[in-house]
N, C-alpha and C positions, 0 to 999 in steps of 0.2 A: 683192616684197611679203612677204618673210620666209618664204614657202613657195611656191616656184615652181610645183609641180604639185599644189597644193591641190585636193582634190576638191569637187564640188558637195555641197550638203547631202543627207543621206539622203532627205529628202522630195522632192528634185529628181532622184533617181536616182544620187546619188554612191556611190562605193565605201565600204567599211567604215571608212576613215579619216574619213569625213564624220561619224561619231559624235561627234567632237570638237566639232561645232557644234550638237549636239542639246540640246533642252530635257529636263527630267526626263520619263521615260516615264509620264506621268500618264494620258493617254488613248490609245486605240488609234490608231496611225499607223505609217508604214513603219519606225520605229525598232524595233518589236517583231520584224519580219522579220529585220532586221540582227542583233539580239541573238540570235535563234534560230540564225542562221548561226554566230555566235560561240560558241553553246552557253553563253550567259551570261544570268543572270536580271536583271530590272530592278534588283533590290536590289544585285547585284554591280556593275552598271554605275554606279549612283548612288554607291556606296562608292568605286569607283576614281576617279571624277571629283571627289568631295568630298575625298578624300585628296590628290589631285594639287593641288587648290586650296589646301589647307593648307600645302603645300610651295612654292608658287609665287605669283606676282602674280595668277594667275587666280582666286585665292580672294578677291580684292578685288572691289568693285563692288556695294556694298549697295543702290544705287539702281537696279539692273537688274531685269528681270522676276522672276528667281528668286533675287536677292540675291547673285549671284556671277558674275564673268566666265566662270567655267568652263562655264556654261550658255549663253553667248552665241553668236550666229551669226557667220558668216564676215564678214570686214572689208568685203567688196564689197557686202554687203547693208546698206542704210542703217538705222541705229538710233541715235536720239539718246541713249538711256539708256546704251548701251554706249560710245558716243563720249564722252559726258560723263565717265564713269568712267575711260576711258583717259586723257583729258586731266587729270582731277583727280589721278590716280595716276602721272602722268608715264610712261605706257606708250605707246610709239610703235606705229603699225600693224604695222610689221615685227616688233617684239618680241612683240606680241600673236599674230601668225600663227606665229612660231617656237614660242611656248609651246603653241599649239593643235596644231602638228605633233608636239611631244613628247607631248602628251596623247593624240593619236591612236595613237601608238606604244604608249603605256602601256596603253590600252584593249585593243588587239589582242594585245600580249604577254601579258596576263593572262587570255587566253581559252583554252578547251579547243581551239577551232578552230586557234589558232596552234600549239599543241603537236602536234596531229595532222597539220597541214599540213607542218610541219618534218620530222616523221617520214616522211611520204610522199616528200618531196623527197629526203631522205637515202637512202631505199630506191631511188630512181631515179638515185642516184649523184651527187647535188648535195651539196657540203660544207655542213655545218650553218651556218656563218657566212654563206655566200652565200644559203642558203635563208632564213634569218632576215631578212637585209638586204632581199632582194627582196620578201618578203611585207610587211614593214613599209613599204617605199617605195611599194608599189603599192596595197595593200589589196584586191588581186584575185588569185586563184590563177592564172588563165590568164596574166595579164600578168606575175605574179611568176615563173612557170615560164619564160616566154619570155625575160625579163630574165636569169634565172639561166643559161640555156643560152648566151645571148650573152656573159655574163661569163666562163663557163668556156671558150668557144671563143676568147676573146681571149688566154687564157693559153697 
């Protein structure tokens, strides 16, 4: 489906990558805890998503709840507004999920959390490229560290 290990939504207990499926942080919900972990303000989060939408097809979707596919939920959650816009704009579910995966990476990469986590991994002897890849692929520090150790042990 374009993103094999896609996380659950943040409001359903998903990891940080699930921010790609979040609505704008208008009311208090679990998104605020996730943004606090990333050390990112709601305004920074909104800007990252809107800028990503301007560069990709996720900026389309004027008939969705918040006027852009960048704010829409995971493809496995039924939504007639999102699905209408995907069909109208000739975006397959796989392409949609690939774009959401790239958006998740964009959000995490632009956080203070990411910079600090990479530095910690480097101090523990994990090469920067492996640290970055593992954090972006898992959205979870414990899982990222375990994956990094496995990758290093293979070499």
